[in-house]
Every structure is written in C-alpha cells, then in structure tokens.
Kinemage of the C-alpha trace (Angstrom):
@kinemage 1
@onewidth
@group {chain A} dominant
@subgroup {mainchain}
@vectorlist {calphas} color= white
{ca unk a 1} P 120.789 -110.245 2.949
{ca unk a 2} L 118.492 -112.774 4.637
{ca unk a 3} L 117.480 -113.284 8.243
{ca unk a 4} L 117.633 -116.877 9.438
{ca unk a 5} L 115.058 -117.943 12.016
{ca unk a 6} L 114.706 -121.401 13.514
{ca unk a 7} L 115.070 -123.644 16.523
{ca unk a 8} L 118.382 -124.878 17.839
{ca unk a 9} L 119.728 -126.710 20.835
{ca unk a 10} L 120.972 -124.570 23.637
{ca unk a 11} L 124.425 -125.391 24.950
{ca unk a 12} L 124.401 -127.715 27.845
{ca unk a 13} L 121.520 -129.862 26.522
{ca unk a 14} L 118.737 -127.444 27.504
{ca unk a 15} L 115.401 -127.035 25.801
{ca unk a 16} L 115.200 -125.751 22.252
{ca unk a 17} L 115.285 -121.991 21.753
{ca unk a 18} L 114.884 -119.586 18.858
{ca unk a 19} L 118.000 -118.737 16.922
{ca unk a 20} L 118.499 -115.718 14.657
{ca unk a 21} L 121.310 -115.389 12.191
{ca unk a 22} L 122.083 -113.395 8.997
{ca unk a 23} L 123.360 -114.972 5.840
{ca unk a 24} L 125.092 -113.062 3.073
{ca unk a 25} L 123.195 -112.246 -0.187
{ca unk a 26} L 125.306 -114.613 -2.271
{ca unk a 27} L 124.050 -117.530 -0.217
{ca unk a 28} L 120.428 -116.366 -0.046
{ca unk a 29} L 117.609 -117.887 -2.039
{ca unk a 30} L 114.246 -116.328 -2.757
{ca unk a 31} L 111.232 -117.374 -0.745
{ca unk a 32} L 111.137 -119.592 2.270
{ca unk a 33} L 113.498 -122.539 2.609
{ca unk a 34} L 114.447 -125.053 5.282
{ca unk a 35} L 118.144 -125.536 6.028
{ca unk a 36} L 119.919 -128.394 7.693
{ca unk a 37} L 118.974 -127.030 11.127
{ca unk a 38} L 115.224 -126.826 10.342
{ca unk a 39} L 115.501 -123.083 9.967
{ca unk a 40} L 113.543 -120.870 7.612
{ca unk a 41} L 114.783 -117.780 5.809
{ca unk a 42} L 113.052 -114.759 4.312
{ca unk a 43} L 114.206 -111.522 2.678
{ca unk a 44} L 114.116 -108.277 4.574
{ca unk a 45} L 114.827 -104.757 3.419
{ca unk a 46} L 113.210 -101.363 2.570
{ca unk a 47} L 110.248 -101.391 0.100
{ca unk a 48} L 110.853 -99.905 -3.344
{ca unk a 49} L 109.115 -96.477 -3.373
{ca unk a 50} L 111.041 -94.939 -6.265
{ca unk a 51} L 108.182 -95.158 -8.758
{ca unk a 52} L 105.685 -93.641 -6.295
{ca unk a 53} L 108.015 -90.715 -5.659
{ca unk a 54} L 108.341 -90.056 -9.395
{ca unk a 55} L 104.556 -89.990 -9.883
{ca unk a 56} L 104.086 -87.530 -7.023
{ca unk a 57} L 106.886 -85.317 -8.332
{ca unk a 58} L 105.418 -85.257 -11.859
{ca unk a 59} L 101.950 -84.414 -10.494
{ca unk a 60} L 103.281 -81.474 -8.470
{ca unk a 61} L 105.191 -80.157 -11.479
{ca unk a 62} L 102.094 -80.345 -13.698
{ca unk a 63} L 99.963 -78.597 -11.053
{ca unk a 64} L 102.525 -75.816 -10.698
{ca unk a 65} L 102.602 -75.306 -14.469
{ca unk a 66} L 98.788 -75.139 -14.636
{ca unk a 67} L 98.619 -72.507 -11.885
{ca unk a 68} L 101.261 -70.454 -13.692
{ca unk a 69} L 99.313 -70.572 -16.967
{ca unk a 70} L 96.086 -69.472 -15.251
{ca unk a 71} L 97.904 -66.561 -13.610
{ca unk a 72} L 99.367 -65.437 -16.949
{ca unk a 73} L 95.913 -65.619 -18.584
{ca unk a 74} L 94.301 -63.489 -15.857
{ca unk a 75} L 97.024 -60.845 -16.144
{ca unk a 76} L 96.643 -60.779 -19.937
{ca unk a 77} L 92.875 -60.250 -19.747
{ca unk a 78} L 93.238 -57.441 -17.230
{ca unk a 79} L 95.799 -55.658 -19.366
{ca unk a 80} L 94.075 -55.948 -22.735
{ca unk a 81} L 90.311 -56.192 -22.145
{ca unk a 82} L 89.725 -52.477 -21.463
{ca unk a 83} L 91.641 -51.220 -24.507
{ca unk a 84} L 89.566 -53.507 -26.727
{ca unk a 85} L 86.384 -52.099 -25.245
{ca unk a 86} L 87.647 -48.591 -25.823
{ca unk a 87} L 88.253 -49.322 -29.495
{ca unk a 88} L 84.713 -50.684 -29.840
{ca unk a 89} L 83.207 -47.582 -28.266
{ca unk a 90} L 85.129 -45.277 -30.586
{ca unk a 91} L 84.249 -47.162 -33.766
{ca unk a 92} L 82.336 -44.999 -36.281
{ca unk a 93} L 78.600 -45.603 -36.708
{ca unk a 94} L 76.551 -45.338 -39.887
{ca unk a 95} L 73.778 -43.273 -38.308
{ca unk a 96} L 72.438 -41.839 -35.079
{ca unk a 97} L 70.383 -45.006 -34.593
{ca unk a 98} L 73.359 -47.324 -34.357
{ca unk a 99} L 74.225 -47.782 -30.692
{ca unk a 100} L 77.171 -49.264 -28.880
{ca unk a 101} L 75.629 -52.634 -28.119
{ca unk a 102} L 72.305 -52.676 -29.999
{ca unk a 103} L 70.516 -54.312 -27.106
{ca unk a 104} L 67.638 -53.696 -24.736
{ca unk a 105} L 63.890 -53.281 -25.298
{ca unk a 106} L 64.290 -51.362 -28.576
{ca unk a 107} L 66.470 -53.600 -30.691
{ca unk a 108} L 65.579 -52.476 -34.215
{ca unk a 109} L 66.300 -54.396 -37.388
{ca unk a 110} L 66.402 -51.321 -39.576
{ca unk a 111} L 69.076 -48.608 -39.523
{ca unk a 112} L 67.830 -45.214 -40.664
{ca unk a 113} L 69.759 -42.412 -42.395
{ca unk a 114} L 70.795 -39.456 -40.274
{ca unk a 115} L 68.037 -37.243 -41.701
{ca unk a 116} L 65.224 -39.650 -40.769
{ca unk a 117} L 63.554 -40.750 -37.544
{ca unk a 118} L 63.571 -44.436 -36.693
{ca unk a 119} L 60.685 -46.035 -34.824
{ca unk a 120} L 59.351 -49.341 -33.543
{ca unk a 121} L 55.718 -49.685 -32.445
{ca unk a 122} L 54.269 -52.873 -30.935
{ca unk a 123} L 50.672 -53.347 -29.889
{ca unk a 124} L 49.674 -54.992 -26.649
{ca unk a 125} L 49.234 -58.747 -26.365
{ca unk a 126} L 45.709 -59.570 -25.142
{ca unk a 127} L 45.145 -57.714 -21.854
{ca unk a 128} L 48.428 -58.929 -20.352
{ca unk a 129} L 51.423 -57.373 -22.127
{ca unk a 130} L 51.276 -53.574 -22.650
{ca unk a 131} L 52.373 -51.978 -25.930
{ca unk a 132} L 55.845 -50.618 -26.629
{ca unk a 133} L 56.885 -47.571 -28.637
{ca unk a 134} L 60.506 -46.711 -29.439
{ca unk a 135} L 61.924 -43.671 -31.225
{ca unk a 136} L 65.516 -43.576 -32.468
{ca unk a 137} L 66.192 -46.851 -30.652
{ca unk a 138} L 65.039 -45.388 -27.332
{ca unk a 139} L 62.044 -46.636 -25.359
{ca unk a 140} L 59.557 -43.784 -24.885
{ca unk a 141} L 56.415 -45.732 -23.928
{ca unk a 142} L 56.084 -49.116 -22.268
{ca unk a 143} L 56.049 -51.090 -19.047
{ca unk a 144} L 59.508 -49.931 -17.996
{ca unk a 145} L 58.489 -46.295 -18.455
{ca unk a 146} L 55.246 -46.901 -16.523
{ca unk a 147} L 53.294 -44.829 -19.052
{ca unk a 148} L 51.369 -47.463 -21.048
{ca unk a 149} L 47.768 -48.423 -20.359
{ca unk a 150} L 44.476 -49.797 -21.640
{ca unk a 151} L 42.984 -48.326 -24.790
{ca unk a 152} L 44.843 -46.171 -27.321
{ca unk a 153} L 48.455 -45.332 -26.418
{ca unk a 154} L 49.955 -42.275 -28.123
{ca unk a 155} L 53.436 -40.771 -28.437
{ca unk a 156} L 53.955 -37.356 -30.057
{ca unk a 157} L 57.436 -36.569 -31.407
{ca unk a 158} L 58.923 -33.360 -32.763
{ca unk a 159} L 59.127 -34.001 -36.505
{ca unk a 160} L 62.312 -31.954 -36.865
{ca unk a 161} L 64.422 -33.027 -33.895
{ca unk a 162} L 62.979 -36.397 -32.870
{ca unk a 163} L 62.372 -35.148 -29.339
{ca unk a 164} L 59.470 -36.801 -27.508
{ca unk a 165} L 56.884 -34.138 -26.717
{ca unk a 166} L 53.959 -36.044 -25.184
{ca unk a 167} L 52.921 -39.550 -24.153
{ca unk a 168} L 49.477 -40.642 -22.976
{ca unk a 169} L 46.892 -43.421 -23.124
{ca unk a 170} L 43.101 -43.239 -23.337
{ca unk a 171} L 40.756 -45.967 -22.109
{ca unk a 172} L 38.149 -46.418 -24.828
{ca unk a 173} L 36.224 -49.170 -23.036
{ca unk a 174} L 35.178 -47.442 -19.817
{ca unk a 175} L 36.614 -43.953 -20.347
{ca unk a 176} L 35.282 -40.931 -22.196
{ca unk a 177} L 36.404 -39.953 -25.685
{ca unk a 178} L 36.544 -36.182 -25.062
{ca unk a 179} L 40.035 -36.203 -23.484
{ca unk a 180} L 41.333 -38.086 -26.538
{ca unk a 181} L 39.756 -35.574 -28.932
{ca unk a 182} L 41.245 -32.670 -26.995
{ca unk a 183} L 44.666 -34.337 -27.025
{ca unk a 184} L 44.545 -34.941 -30.798
{ca unk a 185} L 43.491 -31.371 -31.546
{ca unk a 186} L 46.356 -30.021 -29.457
{ca unk a 187} L 49.062 -31.762 -31.499
{ca unk a 188} L 51.123 -29.276 -33.507
{ca unk a 189} L 51.458 -29.530 -37.271
{ca unk a 190} L 54.644 -31.297 -38.309
{ca unk a 191} L 54.619 -33.651 -35.328
{ca unk a 192} L 55.061 -37.399 -35.770
{ca unk a 193} L 52.292 -39.369 -34.037
{ca unk a 194} L 52.704 -43.019 -33.002
{ca unk a 195} L 49.746 -45.068 -31.713
{ca unk a 196} L 49.185 -48.588 -30.371
{ca unk a 197} L 46.147 -50.394 -28.959
{ca unk a 198} L 46.160 -52.380 -25.720
{ca unk a 199} L 43.247 -54.657 -24.754
{ca unk a 200} L 40.342 -52.667 -26.270
{ca unk a 201} L 40.471 -49.347 -28.085
{ca unk a 202} L 37.227 -48.836 -29.993
{ca unk a 203} L 34.087 -49.043 -27.852
{ca unk a 204} L 33.784 -45.298 -27.113
{ca unk a 205} L 35.745 -44.109 -30.136
{ca unk a 206} L 33.338 -41.814 -32.011
{ca unk a 207} L 33.372 -40.452 -35.560
{ca unk a 208} L 35.089 -37.193 -34.608
{ca unk a 209} L 38.015 -38.966 -32.987
{ca unk a 210} L 38.292 -41.413 -35.881
{ca unk a 211} L 38.390 -38.555 -38.403
{ca unk a 212} L 41.137 -36.741 -36.497
{ca unk a 213} L 43.263 -39.894 -36.615
{ca unk a 214} L 42.406 -40.501 -40.279
{ca unk a 215} L 43.580 -36.970 -41.098
{ca unk a 216} L 46.998 -37.960 -39.735
{ca unk a 217} L 47.275 -40.656 -42.408
{ca unk a 218} L 45.445 -43.702 -41.003
{ca unk a 219} L 43.606 -45.942 -43.463
{ca unk a 220} L 42.085 -48.450 -41.041
{ca unk a 221} L 40.972 -46.379 -38.046
{ca unk a 222} L 37.423 -46.332 -39.422
{ca unk a 223} L 37.375 -50.150 -39.281
{ca unk a 224} L 38.806 -50.515 -35.776
{ca unk a 225} L 36.403 -52.712 -33.802
{ca unk a 226} L 36.027 -54.444 -30.472
{ca unk a 227} L 39.372 -55.870 -29.284
{ca unk a 228} L 40.993 -55.462 -32.699
{ca unk a 229} L 44.751 -54.944 -32.640
{ca unk a 230} L 46.191 -51.862 -34.323
{ca unk a 231} L 49.402 -49.836 -34.594
{ca unk a 232} L 49.945 -46.674 -36.598
{ca unk a 233} L 52.591 -44.041 -37.342
{ca unk a 234} L 51.521 -40.819 -39.051
{ca unk a 235} L 51.843 -37.073 -38.800
{ca unk a 236} L 49.780 -34.011 -37.994
{ca unk a 237} L 49.112 -32.242 -41.282
{ca unk a 238} L 49.969 -35.276 -43.420
{ca unk a 239} L 48.914 -34.940 -47.050
{ca unk a 240} L 49.039 -38.660 -47.845
{ca unk a 241} L 48.021 -41.912 -46.221
{ca unk a 242} L 50.696 -43.537 -44.103
{ca unk a 243} L 52.296 -46.817 -45.104
{ca unk a 244} L 53.209 -47.526 -41.479
{ca unk a 245} L 50.074 -49.197 -40.166
{ca unk a 246} L 49.095 -52.726 -39.119
{ca unk a 247} L 45.621 -53.950 -38.274
{ca unk a 248} L 44.295 -57.366 -37.185
{ca unk a 249} L 40.607 -57.992 -36.613
{ca unk a 250} L 39.497 -59.960 -33.560
{ca unk a 251} L 37.992 -63.268 -34.672
{ca unk a 252} L 37.278 -66.026 -32.156
{ca unk a 253} L 38.018 -68.701 -34.755
{ca unk a 254} L 41.437 -67.203 -35.541
{ca unk a 255} L 42.480 -65.347 -32.385
{ca unk a 256} L 45.829 -66.289 -30.926
{ca unk a 257} L 44.946 -65.333 -27.347
{ca unk a 258} L 41.363 -66.580 -26.885
{ca unk a 259} L 39.419 -63.308 -27.113
{ca unk a 260} L 42.291 -61.283 -28.592
{ca unk a 261} L 44.176 -61.507 -31.892
{ca unk a 262} L 47.929 -61.708 -32.259
{ca unk a 263} L 50.234 -58.814 -31.475
{ca unk a 264} L 51.129 -56.526 -34.387
{ca unk a 265} L 54.055 -54.178 -34.917
{ca unk a 266} L 55.460 -51.712 -37.393
{ca unk a 267} L 59.038 -50.527 -37.801
{ca unk a 268} L 60.644 -48.083 -40.179
{ca unk a 269} L 62.094 -44.670 -40.914
{ca unk a 270} L 60.263 -41.431 -41.546
{ca unk a 271} L 61.825 -38.245 -42.984
{ca unk a 272} L 62.169 -35.294 -40.664
{ca unk a 273} L 59.569 -32.596 -41.144
{ca unk a 274} L 60.433 -29.790 -43.559
{ca unk a 275} L 58.239 -26.694 -43.707
C-alpha cells in the first residue's frame, strides 16, 4: 500500500493545504510519481529483518554447540586422566635405575642391570658452575644439595648397596692437603669413589695424595695440573685401572672458558662389590 502526499484545494476556495491519502497496492507504482493532483507517492511498511534473524539464530546455535563440546571434553579428561597416570606408574621397569619420569638433574642415558650401580659425574665449568655427581639416578652432590665446592669433590658409596656414605670437597688452591689425605685413608675397602674437579684442584695436591687416588684406579691423577678438568670413578682396593675417567688439560689456545677448559663427564655402570 502507498501513502499519497500532496497539495490540494481546500473546500470553499481557501489556501492550499496538505492532503494525505492511501492507495491500494494494485494501483501503486514503485518509486516516486506525480499524479494528476501534483501529488507524490512512496512505499511504506516494515523493513525485512528475516535474514538478520536467521543469522543471529544460527550463531547462537553454533555457540551453544561449542560450549557443550568443551564441557564434554573437560568431563572426559577428569574421568580418564588419573587412571592413565596410574597405569604408567605401575608399568614394569627394566632395572632399579629406570624411574617414573626420567627427568631432573640426573637424567642418565644408560640403564644399568639390577646388580650394578649407575653413576653420572660432571666436572665444574670454569669457576662458575659447580660439579654434579649422581648415583642410581639420584643427585648426591651438586648445587641443589649445597655440598659442592672449589677443588676436588668426592662422593663415597657403599659398593654393595649403593648407599651414599660420605660427600666432601677439598680446596687445593688455598687449602691444605692433609684433610684430603685423611679422608682418602678413611675410606673402607670395597667402596666406590667418585671425584670431580671444580675451578682448580692441583696446586697443593702432593705425591702422597696423588698415590692414594692412583691406588683407587686413576690413570691421570699424576698429570693433573693447574686448572685442568678431571672426573674419575674408582674403588678402594681396586686391582685394575678404572676405565671411567676423563681428563682435559688447560690450554689457553684451546680453552673453552678463557682460563678453563671445557667441562668433562663420565657415565656408566659398575658391578657391586663382592668379597
């Protein structure tokens, strides 16, 4: 239907006034048009909002479905995550060294048989990073344990059970060698001995101390010099030289850390002590 607007003569010959009239749809034409009375017409009616309503309805339906899917996912994870963890914890392991997550400061590449002790020994890096010694995938000496220091760091382990018996460090730059000698002499036969240098470990190291360490299986302790890096695993009462030893000489032309060589490490398995 169209609304007709225009000017017309008022009855009685008065001035022109605005006239409004409706015309049926069958007589309406699109747009503006002038009729015989100089009137103009235009279409009126409610705007078409059907398409907009459909878009809004579809959006709300999609949002509702997404929220439902997220809720189902959360419920599923809560119900089934713990049982999966429980299965992982109960899974059989190949040896006493295999742990639940194999993570932390003692992540070892090698898995040892049940009748052997596993170890990881890292020297210090320059005079900044202290050494680290692990036994059976457990940290026994290092920064976290607050028991590492300058000089020669030592861990003594029961050769039968793998229990850590002693840990200590001896400053060989400004400290005396006598405490180190006394410590080495007090180690019981059959013990596993793990050593690592941090910063400097040779200046006050005399022949007696070197011989005591050599008797535990070291091949390079006699060559240990100023700021050399060295790690060693041997045993009190060892009858053969140890194959678990790494040594790097300090050389200004080759050093990785200015006045210090690169860090060295040794990892492996050693049979438990049998009398």
